[in-house]
C-alpha positions in Angstrom: 124.3 14.2 4.0 122.5 10.9 3.1 121.5 9.0 6.2 118.6 6.6 6.5 116.9 4.9 9.4 115.8 1.3 9.1 113.0 0.5 11.6 113.6 -3.2 11.0 117.3 -2.9 12.0 118.0 -4.4 15.5 120.4 -1.6 16.3 119.2 1.4 18.2 118.5 4.5 16.0 121.3 6.5 17.5 123.7 3.6 16.6 122.4 3.5 13.0 123.0 7.3 12.7 126.5 7.0 14.2 127.4 4.1 12.0 126.0 5.9 8.9 128.2 8.9 9.7 131.2 6.6 10.3 130.6 5.2 6.8 130.4 8.7 5.3 133.7 9.7 6.9 135.4 6.4 5.9 134.3 6.7 2.3 135.4 10.3 2.0 131.9 11.7 1.6 132.6 13.7 4.8 136.1 15.1 4.9 138.3 16.5 7.7 137.0 19.8 8.9 133.6 19.5 7.2 130.7 20.6 9.4 127.9 18.2 10.2 124.3 19.3 10.2 123.2 20.9 13.5 121.5 18.4 15.9 118.1 20.1 15.5 118.3 20.0 11.7 119.4 16.4 11.4 116.7 15.3 14.0 114.0 17.1 11.9 115.4 15.6 8.6 115.3 12.1 10.0 112.2 12.5 12.1 113.9 11.5 15.4 114.3 13.1 18.8 117.0 15.7 19.3 118.6 13.5 22.1 119.0 10.6 19.6 121.2 12.7 17.4 123.0 14.2 20.4 123.8 10.6 21.7 125.1 9.6 18.2 127.3 12.8 18.0 128.7 12.1 21.5 129.6 8.6 20.6 131.4 9.8 17.4 133.2 12.4 19.6 134.2 9.7 22.1 135.6 7.7 19.1 137.6 10.7 18.0 135.8 11.0 14.7 134.1 14.4 15.2 134.8 17.5 17.2 132.0 19.0 19.3 132.3 22.6 20.5 129.5 24.1 22.5 127.8 26.8 20.5 129.2 25.8 17.2 128.6 23.0 14.7 130.2 19.5 15.0 133.0 19.0 12.5 134.8 15.9 11.2 138.1 15.4 13.1 141.4 14.6 11.5 141.8 11.0 10.7 145.2 11.0 12.4 143.7 12.3 15.6 141.7 9.1 16.2 142.1 7.3 19.5 142.2 3.8 18.0 145.4 1.9 17.8 146.0 -1.0 15.5 145.3 -3.6 18.1 141.9 -2.2 18.9 141.0 -2.1 15.2 142.2 -5.6 14.7 140.0 -6.7 17.5 137.0 -5.1 15.9 137.8 -6.7 12.6 138.2 -10.1 14.3 134.8 -9.7 16.0 133.1 -8.9 12.7 134.8 -11.8 10.9 133.9 -14.2 13.8 130.2 -13.3 13.4 130.4 -14.1 9.7 132.1 -17.4 10.3 129.6 -18.4 13.1 126.7 -17.5 10.7 128.0 -20.3 8.5 129.3 -18.0 5.7 131.9 -19.7 3.4 135.4 -18.2 3.5 135.2 -17.3 -0.2 132.0 -15.3 0.4 133.5 -13.6 3.4 136.5 -12.5 1.4 134.2 -11.3 -1.4 132.1 -9.3 1.0 135.2 -7.7 2.5 136.6 -6.9 -0.9 133.2 -5.4 -2.1 132.9 -3.2 1.0 136.4 -2.0 0.8 136.0 -1.3 -2.9 132.8 0.8 -2.4 134.3 2.6 0.6 137.5 3.5 -1.2 135.8 5.0 -4.2 135.7 8.4 -2.6 139.2 8.2 -1.1 142.4 9.3 -2.9 145.1 6.9 -2.1 
C-alpha cells in the first residue's frame, strides 16, 4: 500500500493517512474485503505513532469505508455499505468547488482539474 506523509502539508498526519486510504479505495487499488496493514506495521512503515494510525482507521470506520474487528485486521468495506447519501456528498463537492472559486481559479481550470482527478481515479475501476 503506497502512502506518503508530507510534513509541509497543513493537514494532520492522521488526516493525510485517512485521505490517502480513501484515494486508494476510490481508485480501486484497495478493493472490497481487502485487508489493510496492521496498525503496528503501517506505523512502522510510515514512521509515525501507533495512535496516529488508529485515529485514521477509526475515522475511516466512522465513514463506513473500512471494517474494524478487535483482534483481526481492518478490511475495506463494501462500497454500497457507506453511510453517505447523495446530499452529503454533494455538500462535500460544493465545499471543495467553493474553495477553488474563492482561490481565484478560473472555471475552465476547475473543470480541467476535476476531469483530471476523475480520470486518474477511474483508471483502476471497471465501469
